[in-house]
C-alpha positions in Angstrom: 18.1 -32.0 10.7 15.4 -30.5 8.6 16.1 -30.9 4.8 14.3 -28.7 2.2 13.9 -29.8 -1.9 12.0 -26.8 -3.3 12.5 -25.6 -6.7 11.7 -22.2 -8.0 12.8 -21.4 -11.8 11.4 -18.4 -14.5 12.7 -19.4 -17.8 11.5 -20.2 -21.6 10.2 -23.4 -22.9 12.6 -24.5 -25.2 11.2 -27.7 -26.6 7.6 -28.6 -27.0 6.3 -30.7 -24.2 6.0 -34.0 -24.7 3.6 -36.3 -23.6 4.9 -40.3 -22.6 3.0 -43.1 -21.6 4.8 -45.4 -18.8 4.5 -49.0 -18.9 2.4 -48.7 -15.5 -0.2 -46.8 -17.5 0.9 -43.4 -15.9 1.2 -40.5 -18.2 4.0 -38.0 -18.0 4.9 -34.8 -19.5 8.8 -33.9 -20.4 9.8 -30.4 -21.9 13.4 -28.6 -21.4 13.0 -25.2 -19.7 15.9 -22.6 -20.4 16.8 -20.6 -17.7 19.0 -17.5 -17.6 22.3 -18.3 -15.6 25.2 -15.9 -14.6 26.2 -13.7 -17.3 24.7 -14.7 -20.6 24.7 -18.3 -20.6 21.5 -20.1 -21.1 21.2 -23.6 -18.8 18.7 -25.9 -20.2 16.7 -28.0 -17.3 14.6 -31.0 -17.8 11.4 -30.9 -16.5 8.9 -33.6 -15.9 5.3 -33.1 -14.6 3.5 -36.0 -13.2 0.1 -34.8 -11.3 -2.5 -35.0 -14.0 -4.6 -32.0 -12.6 -1.1 -29.8 -13.8 -0.9 -31.8 -17.0 -4.7 -30.9 -17.9 -5.1 -27.2 -16.4 -1.2 -25.1 -16.8 0.6 -27.5 -20.0 -2.5 -27.5 -22.3 -1.7 -23.7 -23.9 2.1 -24.2 -22.9 4.2 -24.2 -26.4 7.7 -23.6 -27.5 8.4 -19.9 -26.3 6.3 -19.5 -24.1 7.3 -18.1 -20.6 6.9 -20.1 -17.4 7.1 -20.3 -13.6 8.0 -23.1 -12.7 8.2 -24.6 -8.8 8.7 -28.2 -7.8 11.1 -30.7 -6.1 14.6 -32.0 -7.9 14.8 -35.4 -8.5 17.2 -37.9 -9.7 16.5 -40.8 -12.0 18.3 -43.5 -13.2 17.4 -44.5 -16.6 18.7 -47.8 -18.3 19.9 -51.0 -16.4 22.6 -52.1 -14.8 26.4 -50.3 -15.9 24.6 -49.1 -19.3 22.1 -47.1 -17.2 22.5 -42.8 -16.8 21.6 -40.8 -13.9 19.4 -37.4 -15.0 18.9 -35.2 -12.4 15.3 -33.4 -13.2 12.6 -31.0 -11.9 9.4 -32.5 -11.0 7.1 -30.2 -11.4 3.9 -29.6 -8.8 2.8 -26.2 -10.1 3.1 -24.6 -13.4 2.6 -20.7 -14.4 2.9 -19.1 -17.7 4.0 -15.7 -17.5 3.9 -14.8 -21.0 2.9 -16.4 -24.4 5.8 -16.5 -27.4 5.8 -13.5 -29.2 4.2 -14.1 -32.8 5.9 -12.7 -36.0 
């Protein structure tokens, strides 16, 4: 049996990217991507970037309101400990392209 885990999303960055440093020393960037769903509803999806090269190149000019194309994998991560923990579904980006900058007023 073959398993494929590929996600390609086009949407608007709804929260400015936030850089975090993990206790291990690894850096990650998190942001939310608003993706249009059937109808007129927007689905906010968490996106995480771990790749250092991607962080430096693709995310340096990305801000809230920009339209981007993200591709990567769907991942499930556990946060917390024991019974107080919770599971998060997020997109782990392996590539990203800025489609159109936000319009300034």
